[in-house]
C-alpha positions as a Markdown table, in Angstrom:
| # | Residue | x | y | z |
|---|---|---|---|---|
| 1 | Met | 9.4 | -6.4 | 9.1 |
| 2 | Val | 8.6 | -3.5 | 6.8 |
| 3 | Asn | 8.5 | -0.9 | 9.6 |
| 4 | Glu | 11.9 | -2.2 | 10.8 |
| 5 | Ile | 13.5 | -2.1 | 7.4 |
| 6 | Ala | 12.1 | 1.3 | 6.6 |
| 7 | Ser | 13.8 | 3.1 | 9.6 |
| 8 | Val | 17.4 | 3.8 | 8.8 |
| 9 | Glu | 19.9 | 6.1 | 10.4 |
| 10 | Ile | 22.1 | 8.0 | 7.9 |
| 11 | Ala | 24.7 | 10.5 | 9.1 |
| 12 | Gly | 23.0 | 10.7 | 12.5 |
| 13 | Lys | 19.6 | 11.4 | 11.1 |
| 14 | Leu | 16.7 | 8.9 | 11.2 |
| 15 | Arg | 15.2 | 8.4 | 7.8 |
| 16 | Arg | 12.0 | 6.4 | 6.9 |
| 17 | Asn | 12.2 | 4.7 | 3.5 |
| 18 | Tyr | 8.7 | 3.2 | 3.8 |
| 19 | Ser | 8.0 | 2.7 | 0.1 |
| 20 | Phe | 11.4 | 1.1 | -0.5 |
| 21 | Ala | 10.9 | -1.3 | 2.4 |
| 22 | Thr | 7.5 | -2.4 | 1.1 |
| 23 | Lys | 8.9 | -3.0 | -2.3 |
| 24 | Tyr | 12.0 | -4.8 | -0.9 |
| 25 | Cys | 9.8 | -7.2 | 1.2 |
| 26 | Ser | 7.4 | -7.7 | -1.7 |
| 27 | Phe | 10.3 | -8.7 | -4.0 |
| 28 | His | 11.4 | -11.3 | -1.5 |
| 29 | Ala | 8.0 | -12.6 | -0.5 |
| 30 | Pro | 5.3 | -11.4 | -3.0 |
| 31 | Gly | 2.6 | -13.5 | -1.4 |
| 32 | Ala | 3.1 | -11.9 | 2.0 |
| 33 | Tyr | 3.8 | -8.3 | 1.3 |
| 34 | Pro | 1.8 | -5.9 | -0.8 |
| 35 | Lys | 3.7 | -2.9 | -2.1 |
| 36 | Cys | 2.8 | 0.6 | -0.9 |
| 37 | Asp | 3.7 | 4.0 | -2.4 |
| 38 | Gly | 2.0 | 7.3 | -3.0 |
| 39 | Asn | 0.0 | 6.0 | -5.9 |
| 40 | Thr | -1.4 | 3.0 | -4.1 |
| 41 | Glu | -2.1 | 5.0 | -1.0 |
| 42 | Ser | -4.0 | 7.7 | -3.0 |
| 43 | Ile | -6.2 | 5.3 | -4.8 |
| 44 | Ile | -7.0 | 3.1 | -1.7 |
| 45 | Trp | -8.0 | 6.3 | 0.1 |
| 46 | Ala | -10.1 | 7.4 | -2.8 |
| 47 | Tyr | -11.9 | 4.0 | -2.8 |
| 48 | Gln | -12.3 | 4.4 | 1.0 |
| 49 | Glu | -13.9 | 7.8 | 0.6 |
| 50 | Ser | -16.3 | 6.5 | -2.1 |
| 51 | Tyr | -17.2 | 3.1 | -0.8 |
| 52 | Gly | -16.2 | 3.0 | 2.9 |
| 53 | Phe | -14.8 | -0.6 | 2.6 |
| 54 | Gly | -12.7 | -0.6 | 5.8 |
| 55 | Gln | -12.1 | 0.9 | 9.2 |
| 56 | Phe | -9.0 | 3.0 | 8.9 |
| 57 | Thr | -7.7 | 6.5 | 8.6 |
| 58 | Gln | -5.5 | 7.9 | 5.9 |
| 59 | Pro | -2.5 | 8.3 | 8.2 |
| 60 | Glu | -2.8 | 4.6 | 9.2 |
| 61 | Leu | -1.7 | 3.7 | 5.7 |
| 62 | Lys | 1.8 | 4.5 | 6.8 |
| 63 | Asp | 1.7 | 1.7 | 9.4 |
| 64 | Tyr | 2.5 | -1.4 | 7.4 |
| 65 | Pro | 0.4 | -4.0 | 9.4 |
| 66 | Lys | -2.6 | -1.6 | 9.0 |
| 67 | Tyr | -1.8 | -1.0 | 5.3 |
| 68 | Lys | -1.7 | -4.8 | 4.6 |
| 69 | Ala | -4.9 | -5.4 | 6.5 |
| 70 | Thr | -6.5 | -2.6 | 4.5 |
| 71 | Val | -5.3 | -4.2 | 1.2 |
| 72 | Val | -6.8 | -7.5 | 2.3 |
| 73 | Gln | -10.1 | -5.8 | 3.2 |
| 74 | Phe | -10.0 | -4.1 | -0.2 |
| 75 | Arg | -9.5 | -7.4 | -2.0 |
| 76 | Ser | -12.3 | -9.0 | 0.0 |
| 77 | His | -14.8 | -6.2 | -0.3 |
| 78 | Phe | -14.4 | -5.9 | -4.1 |
| 79 | Ala | -14.4 | -9.7 | -4.6 |
| 80 | Leu | -10.8 | -9.7 | -5.9 |
| 81 | Ser | -9.5 | -12.7 | -3.8 |
| 82 | Asp | -8.4 | -14.5 | -7.0 |
| 83 | Phe | -5.8 | -11.8 | -7.5 |
| 84 | Ser | -2.4 | -12.0 | -6.0 |
| 85 | Phe | -0.8 | -9.0 | -4.1 |
| 86 | Lys | 1.4 | -8.5 | -7.1 |
| 87 | Gln | -1.5 | -8.3 | -9.5 |
| 88 | Leu | -3.4 | -6.0 | -7.2 |
| 89 | Asp | -0.3 | -3.8 | -6.7 |
| 90 | Asn | 0.0 | -3.4 | -10.5 |
| 91 | Phe | -3.6 | -2.3 | -10.7 |
| 92 | Leu | -3.5 | 0.0 | -7.7 |
| 93 | Trp | -0.2 | 1.6 | -8.8 |
| 94 | Gly | -1.3 | 2.2 | -12.4 |
| 95 | Tyr | -4.8 | 3.4 | -11.5 |
| 96 | Gly | -3.5 | 5.5 | -8.6 |
| 97 | Arg | -1.0 | 7.2 | -11.0 |
| 98 | Glu | -3.8 | 7.9 | -13.5 |
| 99 | Trp | -6.1 | 9.2 | -10.7 |
| 100 | Lys | -3.4 | 11.5 | -9.2 |
| 101 | Glu | -2.8 | 13.0 | -12.7 |
| 102 | Gly | -6.5 | 13.8 | -13.0 |
| 103 | Gly | -7.6 | 11.0 | -15.2 |
| 104 | Glu | -10.2 | 9.8 | -12.8 |
């Protein structure tokens, strides 16, 4: 659903609003859709580089089914199954923001 919502034609140009689409779906079904934006992608990739918790490439994070599977792998690998997607999103977004700003 995310990939379908993300693709919009505006004034004859195809636009991809991926982050918006993930947030929209998450708002309507938080248990089924983890959010994705630049902060969450950055920190998930940093964890992948450090711990190798999954089988994915960085560009695959822009494909929502692969992104969601990666978040599920992340949650499982780090024993975070008790945390909802929303709780995990809050952590990933905040830590990703801090990490991108150089506060590693």
